[in-house]
C-alpha positions as CSV (number, residue, x, y, z in Angstrom):
1,M,31.6,-9.3,-10.6
2,T,30.0,-9.0,-14.2
3,D,33.0,-8.3,-16.7
4,V,33.1,-5.0,-18.6
5,A,33.0,-5.2,-22.5
6,E,36.7,-4.1,-23.5
7,L,36.9,-1.1,-25.3
8,P,39.4,-1.4,-28.5
9,R,42.8,-1.2,-26.7
10,A,44.7,-1.5,-30.2
11,E,43.0,1.7,-31.0
12,T,43.0,4.0,-27.4
13,G,45.5,2.2,-25.3
14,T,44.2,4.2,-22.4
15,A,44.7,3.2,-18.8
16,I,41.0,4.1,-17.5
17,A,39.1,1.7,-20.0
18,L,41.6,-1.0,-18.2
19,I,40.7,0.0,-15.2
20,V,37.0,-0.1,-15.8
21,S,37.0,-3.6,-17.6
22,E,38.4,-5.0,-14.6
23,T,36.5,-3.1,-11.7
24,P,33.5,-1.4,-13.2
25,V,32.6,-0.3,-9.6
26,V,34.9,2.5,-10.3
27,V,32.8,4.6,-12.1
28,L,30.2,4.8,-9.2
29,T,32.6,5.5,-6.6
30,D,35.3,7.8,-7.9
31,K,34.4,10.7,-9.5
32,E,37.5,11.9,-11.3
33,K,38.1,8.5,-13.0
34,R,34.2,8.3,-13.8
35,A,34.9,11.7,-15.4
36,E,37.9,10.4,-17.1
37,F,36.0,7.4,-18.4
38,Y,33.1,9.1,-20.1
39,A,35.5,11.5,-21.8
40,H,37.4,8.6,-23.4
41,I,34.2,7.1,-24.6
42,Q,32.9,10.2,-26.0
43,A,36.2,11.0,-27.8
44,E,35.7,7.4,-29.1
45,V,32.4,8.2,-30.4
46,D,33.3,11.7,-31.9
47,S,36.1,10.1,-34.0
48,F,33.9,7.1,-34.9
49,V,32.3,7.5,-38.8
50,P,29.3,5.9,-39.3
51,D,28.8,4.4,-42.6
52,I,25.3,2.8,-43.3
53,S,25.8,2.4,-46.9
54,T,27.8,-1.1,-46.9
55,L,27.0,-4.2,-44.6
56,K,30.7,-3.6,-43.1
57,G,29.9,0.0,-42.2
58,R,26.7,-0.9,-40.6
59,D,28.3,-4.1,-38.8
60,A,30.8,-1.4,-37.3
61,I,27.9,0.8,-36.1
62,K,26.3,-2.1,-34.3
63,S,29.6,-3.7,-32.7
64,L,30.5,-0.2,-31.0
65,A,26.8,0.4,-29.7
66,Y,27.2,-2.9,-28.4
67,K,30.3,-2.7,-26.6
68,I,29.1,0.8,-24.9
69,T,26.0,-1.2,-24.0
70,R,28.0,-4.1,-22.4
71,T,30.0,-1.4,-20.4
72,K,26.7,-0.2,-18.9
73,T,25.5,-3.6,-18.0
74,A,28.5,-4.1,-16.1
75,I,28.6,-0.4,-14.5
76,D,24.8,-1.6,-13.3
77,A,24.9,-5.2,-11.9
78,A,28.2,-3.3,-9.8
79,G,25.8,-0.7,-8.4
80,K,23.3,-3.2,-7.7
81,E,25.7,-5.2,-5.9
82,L,26.5,-2.3,-3.7
83,N,23.0,-1.4,-3.1
84,D,22.3,-5.1,-1.8
85,E,24.9,-4.9,0.7
86,A,23.9,-1.5,2.0
87,R,20.1,-2.7,2.0
88,Q,21.1,-6.0,4.2
89,R,22.8,-3.9,6.8
90,I,20.0,-1.2,6.8
91,N,17.7,-4.2,7.6
92,A,19.7,-5.5,10.2
93,V,19.7,-2.4,12.2
94,D,15.8,-1.5,11.7
95,A,15.3,-5.3,12.8
96,E,17.0,-5.0,16.1
97,R,15.4,-1.4,16.6
98,R,11.8,-3.0,16.0
99,A,12.7,-5.4,18.8
100,A,14.2,-3.2,21.1
101,R,11.0,-1.0,20.9
102,E,8.4,-3.9,21.4
103,H,10.4,-5.2,24.7
104,L,10.8,-1.7,26.5
105,D,7.3,-0.8,25.6
106,A,6.1,-3.9,26.9
107,L,8.1,-3.2,30.2
108,A,6.4,0.3,30.5
109,K,3.2,-1.0,30.2
110,Q,3.5,-3.7,32.8
111,V,4.7,-1.2,35.4
112,R,2.1,1.5,34.6
113,A,-0.9,-1.3,34.4
114,P,-1.9,-0.5,38.2
115,L,-2.0,3.3,37.2
116,T,-3.6,3.1,33.9
117,E,-6.5,1.1,35.6
118,W,-6.9,3.7,38.1
119,E,-6.8,6.3,35.8
120,E,-9.1,4.7,33.0
121,A,-11.8,4.1,36.4
122,E,-11.3,7.9,37.3
123,K,-12.3,8.8,33.8
124,A,-15.4,6.7,33.6
125,R,-16.4,8.2,37.1
126,E,-15.9,11.8,36.0
127,A,-17.6,10.8,32.6
128,E,-21.1,9.3,34.2
129,V,-21.1,12.7,36.8
130,D,-20.8,14.7,33.6
131,R,-23.4,12.9,32.0
132,I,-25.9,13.2,34.7
133,I,-25.3,16.9,35.3
134,T,-25.5,17.5,31.7
135,M,-29.0,15.3,31.8
136,F,-30.6,17.6,34.9
137,R,-29.8,20.8,33.1
138,S,-30.6,19.8,29.4
139,S,-34.2,18.4,31.1
140,R,-35.5,21.6,32.4
141,F,-35.8,23.2,29.2
142,V,-39.6,23.0,27.9
143,E,-40.2,23.0,24.5
144,A,-43.5,25.0,23.1
145,G,-46.5,23.1,23.3
146,E,-44.8,20.0,25.2
147,G,-47.7,18.3,27.2
148,A,-48.4,17.9,30.7
149,D,-47.7,14.1,30.7
150,H,-44.3,14.4,28.8
151,I,-43.4,17.3,31.5
152,R,-44.5,14.9,34.3
153,E,-42.5,11.8,33.5
154,R,-39.7,13.8,33.0
155,G,-39.8,15.4,36.4
156,T,-40.7,12.3,37.7
157,L,-37.3,10.8,36.5
158,I,-35.2,13.7,37.5
159,Y,-36.7,13.3,41.0
160,Q,-36.0,9.8,41.1
161,T,-32.4,10.1,40.3
162,A,-30.2,9.2,43.3
163,L,-26.6,10.8,43.7
164,D,-24.2,8.5,45.1
165,P,-21.5,10.6,47.5
166,D,-18.8,7.8,46.5
167,V,-19.3,8.6,42.7
168,F,-20.1,12.4,42.7
169,Q,-17.4,12.9,45.6
170,D,-16.7,16.8,45.3
171,R,-19.1,18.1,42.6
172,L,-22.0,16.2,45.4
173,G,-23.2,19.9,45.9
174,E,-23.0,20.8,42.3
175,A,-24.9,17.9,41.3
176,Q,-27.7,18.5,44.4
177,R,-28.5,22.2,43.3
178,E,-28.7,21.2,39.4
179,K,-31.0,18.5,40.4
180,D,-33.2,20.7,42.8
181,D,-33.2,23.5,40.3
182,T,-34.3,21.4,37.3
183,V,-36.9,19.9,39.5
184,A,-38.3,23.4,40.3
185,H,-38.5,24.2,36.6
186,L,-40.3,21.2,35.8
187,K,-43.0,22.0,38.3
188,A,-43.8,25.6,37.2
189,A,-43.7,24.3,33.7
190,L,-45.9,21.4,34.4
191,D,-48.4,23.8,36.1
192,R,-48.4,26.2,32.8
193,A,-48.7,23.0,30.6
194,V,-52.1,21.6,32.9
195,K,-53.5,24.9,32.6
196,A,-53.0,25.4,29.2
197,E,-54.3,22.0,28.0
198,E,-57.5,22.9,30.1
199,E,-57.9,26.4,28.2
200,A,-56.9,24.3,24.8
201,A,-60.3,21.9,25.8
202,E,-62.6,24.6,26.3
203,L,-61.5,26.5,22.9
204,H,-62.1,23.0,21.1
205,R,-65.4,22.5,22.4
206,L,-66.5,26.0,21.4
207,R,-64.7,25.5,17.8
208,E,-66.4,22.1,17.4
209,E,-70.1,24.2,18.1
210,A,-69.2,26.9,15.8
211,E,-68.1,24.4,13.1
212,A,-71.5,22.7,13.2
213,R,-73.7,26.0,12.8
214,E,-71.5,26.6,9.8
215,R,-71.9,23.1,8.4
216,E,-75.4,23.6,8.5
217,A,-75.8,26.9,6.6
218,A,-73.2,25.6,4.6
219,A,-75.6,22.5,3.2
220,K,-78.8,25.0,2.9
221,R,-76.4,27.4,0.2
222,E,-75.2,24.4,-1.3
223,A,-78.8,22.9,-2.2
224,E,-79.8,26.5,-3.3
225,E,-76.7,27.1,-5.6
226,A,-77.3,23.5,-6.9
227,E,-80.7,24.2,-8.1
228,A,-79.3,27.7,-9.6
229,R,-76.7,25.7,-11.4
230,R,-79.1,23.2,-13.0
231,I,-81.3,25.8,-14.7
232,E,-78.0,27.6,-15.8
233,E,-76.8,24.3,-17.4
234,E,-80.0,23.6,-19.0
235,K,-79.8,26.9,-20.7
236,R,-76.4,26.7,-22.0
237,A,-77.3,23.3,-23.2
238,E,-79.5,24.6,-25.8
239,E,-77.4,27.3,-26.6
240,D,-74.2,24.9,-27.5
241,R,-76.6,22.5,-29.4
242,A,-77.2,25.5,-31.7
243,A,-73.4,26.6,-31.7
244,A,-72.9,23.0,-32.7
245,E,-75.2,23.3,-35.7
246,K,-73.2,25.9,-37.0
247,A,-70.1,24.8,-36.3
248,E,-70.4,21.9,-38.3
249,Q,-71.7,23.8,-41.1
250,E,-68.8,25.8,-41.1
251,R,-66.3,22.8,-40.4
252,I,-67.8,21.4,-43.9
253,A,-67.3,24.6,-45.9
254,R,-63.6,25.0,-44.3
255,A,-62.5,21.1,-45.3
256,E,-63.9,21.4,-48.9
257,Q,-61.7,24.4,-49.3
258,E,-58.7,23.1,-47.5
259,A,-58.9,20.0,-49.8
260,A,-58.8,21.8,-53.1
261,D,-55.9,24.0,-51.5
262,R,-54.0,20.9,-50.4
263,A,-54.3,19.1,-54.0
264,R,-53.1,22.3,-55.3
265,R,-50.2,22.8,-53.0
266,E,-48.8,19.1,-53.4
267,A,-48.5,19.6,-57.6
268,E,-46.5,22.4,-57.0
269,E,-44.5,20.9,-54.4
270,A,-43.8,17.5,-56.7
271,A,-42.9,20.3,-59.4
272,Q,-40.6,21.8,-57.2
273,R,-38.8,18.5,-56.0
274,E,-38.6,17.2,-59.6
275,R,-36.6,20.7,-60.3
276,D,-34.4,20.2,-57.1
277,E,-33.4,16.9,-58.2
278,E,-32.4,17.5,-61.5
279,R,-30.2,20.4,-59.8
280,R,-28.7,18.2,-57.3
281,Q,-27.6,15.6,-59.8
282,H,-26.0,18.0,-62.0
283,E,-23.8,19.2,-59.0
284,A,-23.0,16.0,-57.8
285,A,-21.5,15.1,-61.5
286,L,-19.5,18.5,-61.4
287,A,-18.3,17.7,-57.7
288,A,-17.0,14.4,-58.7
289,E,-15.2,15.3,-61.7
290,R,-13.6,18.4,-59.7
291,E,-12.7,16.1,-56.8
292,A,-11.1,14.0,-58.8
293,R,-8.9,16.5,-60.9
294,E,-7.9,17.6,-57.3
295,K,-6.8,14.0,-55.9
296,A,-4.8,13.4,-59.1
297,E,-2.7,16.5,-58.5
298,R,-1.9,15.8,-54.9
299,E,-0.9,12.7,-55.6
300,A,1.4,13.9,-58.3
301,Q,2.7,16.7,-55.9
302,A,3.4,14.2,-53.2
303,E,5.5,12.2,-55.6
304,R,7.3,15.4,-56.6
305,D,8.2,16.2,-52.8
306,R,9.3,12.7,-52.0
307,I,11.9,12.6,-54.8
308,A,13.1,16.0,-53.9
309,A,13.4,15.3,-50.0
310,E,15.6,12.0,-50.9
311,E,17.6,13.9,-53.6
312,A,18.3,16.6,-50.9
313,A,19.2,14.1,-48.1
314,R,21.4,12.1,-50.5
315,A,23.2,15.6,-51.5
316,K,23.9,16.4,-47.5
317,R,25.5,13.1,-46.8
318,E,27.5,12.9,-49.9
319,A,29.1,16.5,-49.0
320,D,29.7,15.7,-45.2
321,Q,31.6,12.7,-46.1
322,A,33.3,14.6,-49.0
323,H,34.4,17.5,-46.5
324,R,35.6,15.2,-43.6
325,T,37.8,13.4,-46.4
326,K,39.0,16.9,-47.4
327,V,39.9,17.8,-44.0
328,K,42.0,14.4,-43.2
329,T,43.4,14.7,-46.6
330,K,44.6,18.2,-46.2
331,A,45.8,17.4,-42.4
332,K,48.2,14.2,-43.8
333,E,49.4,16.5,-46.5
334,A,50.6,18.9,-44.0
335,L,52.4,16.2,-42.1
336,I,53.9,14.9,-45.1
337,S,55.3,18.1,-45.8
338,C,56.8,18.2,-42.6
339,G,58.9,15.3,-43.4
340,A,56.6,12.5,-42.3
341,D,56.1,9.6,-44.9
342,E,52.3,9.1,-46.2
343,E,51.6,5.8,-43.8
344,T,53.0,7.7,-40.7
345,A,51.0,10.7,-41.6
346,K,47.7,8.8,-41.9
347,K,48.6,7.2,-38.4
348,I,48.9,10.6,-36.7
349,V,45.6,11.9,-38.1
350,L,43.8,8.7,-37.0
351,A,45.3,9.6,-33.5
352,I,44.4,13.1,-33.3
353,I,40.4,12.1,-34.3
354,A,40.7,9.3,-31.5
355,G,41.8,11.7,-29.0
356,E,44.9,10.4,-28.5
357,I,47.0,13.0,-28.7
358,P,46.9,15.4,-25.9
359,A,45.9,19.3,-26.4
360,V,45.3,18.5,-30.2
361,R,42.1,18.2,-31.9
362,M,40.8,18.1,-36.0
363,E,37.6,20.4,-36.2
364,F,35.6,19.7,-39.6
């Protein structure tokens, strides 16, 4: 077992510190001793007065923190050892459970093998019966426009499907009825499809003859319309030429006017840009000067705030230390007034602060 760090016995003299030092696992297994131990550590922490102003004071802080950390490490190691022992016992039981399950599962599978094989074969037979009957039922539905050849091929397949009594057993009658019904449906559908295809072929022939007559009439109309378009296009071409000459003259006049207007606008825009640049440079100079003044003021204020914060923190530390010293001094003087010498009174005050005197404590 990992040794726990000894608490300062010269100051505490408590039995719980010795128990935890020798057997840290007691903190994890004994609720009463755990509470007593935590209270003991808390009392020492509460009685400790940290002093970071000297090397000795800082070393004392490090020493107390290190002792507490060593105690934590020893308790944690003891807990880990308890967990490891429990985990080993659990793992051994789990291994035996797995072995028992696997062995008995194998025996059960061996005993049931003939029945399982028969059940699987029976499921396959029933599935095949369901498949064939379902095929009969779904095959009797004919979609609108389905061709006669396709219907004939499907009907032949249904008609030639054999029904084995050994396979269908008690469902042989049902299968035969579904087959006969489907064959009858497909035969009627085939008759309708053949008639519809014959009527469609005749309609197609009549439509082709009408389309041929329409093509001849359309060709004649196109020739007449082409001649009319040619005459109209020649007329529009002449009108377009005259309009183009007039538009060119107007374009030249507009271009000359636009060039004059553009030159005037460019001169005005250049003058305006020059005025805008002068104003921008002036405003930039003013902004830079203002930013420099504001930055200097912020830096000065930050320095003043830092000095004030440091002064307030120092004053608070000094006031707290002075208050604690004053309370301890008054307690010591009260004990001296009761007949104790100064050294004894000082030890009594320290014992009260450390929590070594039951039902007595000192408040600051």
